C-alpha positions in Angstrom: 0.0 0.0 0.0 2.8 2.4 0.9 4.8 1.3 -2.2 1.9 2.8 -4.3 2.5 6.1 -2.6 -0.1 6.2 0.1 0.9 7.6 3.5 -1.8 6.2 5.9 -2.4 2.6 6.7 -5.0 0.8 4.5 -7.0 0.1 7.6 -7.8 3.8 8.0 -8.9 4.3 4.4 -12.6 4.4 3.5 -14.3 1.7 1.4 -14.9 2.7 -2.3 -18.4 4.2 -3.0 -20.8 2.2 -5.1 -21.5 3.7 -8.5 -24.6 2.1 -10.2 -23.8 3.8 -13.5 -20.8 1.4 -13.9 -23.0 -1.7 -13.5 -25.5 -0.9 -16.2 -25.0 -2.8 -19.4 -25.6 -0.7 -22.6 -25.2 -3.4 -25.3 -25.8 -7.1 -25.3 -25.0 -10.0 -27.5 -28.2 -11.0 -29.3 -28.5 -14.6 -30.6 -30.0 -15.1 -34.1 -31.5 -18.5 -34.8 -32.9 -20.1 -38.0 -35.0 -23.2 -37.4 -33.9 -23.2 -33.7 -30.2 -23.4 -34.6 -27.8 -20.6 -33.8 -26.7 -18.9 -37.0 -25.4 -15.6 -35.9 -24.9 -13.2 -33.0 -25.5 -9.4 -33.0 -24.4 -6.7 -30.7 -27.5 -4.5 -30.1 -28.5 -2.0 -27.4 -30.1 -3.3 -24.2 -33.9 -3.2 -24.4 -34.1 -3.2 -28.2 -37.5 -4.1 -29.6 -38.3 -6.7 -32.2 -38.9 -4.0 -34.8 -35.3 -2.9 -34.3 -33.6 -6.3 -34.1 -35.5 -8.2 -36.9 -34.2 -6.1 -39.9 -30.6 -6.3 -38.5 -30.9 -10.1 -38.2 -32.4 -10.5 -41.7 -29.6 -8.4 -43.1 -26.9 -10.7 -41.7 -25.3 -12.7 -44.5 -25.1 -15.9 -42.6 -28.8 -15.8 -41.7 -29.7 -15.0 -45.4 -27.8 -18.1 -46.4 -30.2 -20.3 -44.3 -33.5 -18.5 -45.2 -32.8 -18.1 -48.9 -35.7 -19.7 -50.9 -37.6 -20.5 -47.8 -40.8 -18.9 -46.3 -40.6 -17.5 -42.8 -43.5 -19.1 -41.0 -43.1 -17.6 -37.6 -40.7 -15.2 -35.7 -40.0 -15.9 -32.0 -38.6 -12.9 -30.2 -37.3 -13.0 -26.6 -36.4 -9.6 -25.4 -32.7 -9.1 -24.6 -32.0 -12.8 -25.5 -32.8 -14.1 -29.0 -34.7 -14.0 -32.2 -35.7 -17.2 -34.0 -36.9 -17.5 -37.5 -39.0 -20.6 -38.1 -38.8 -21.4 -41.8 -40.6 -23.8 -44.2 
């Protein structure tokens, strides 16, 4: 402790203050599935809605490879977790 340049004993120093701003996660890794298999991962802002994530997922080249020539029957969206395209 004193090697780092501090004069007082560590026992007399105050405990660091909690800063909630440093614990908030701004972006998350969003899983993109086609036919329930992971095909891609996107980095999106925390709390993004389906209307924001779906176009990004459909634009991904790896996802396009698996939905090419197929009809999207259903889209399963779990907020802050994943989006799954069920194809036929």
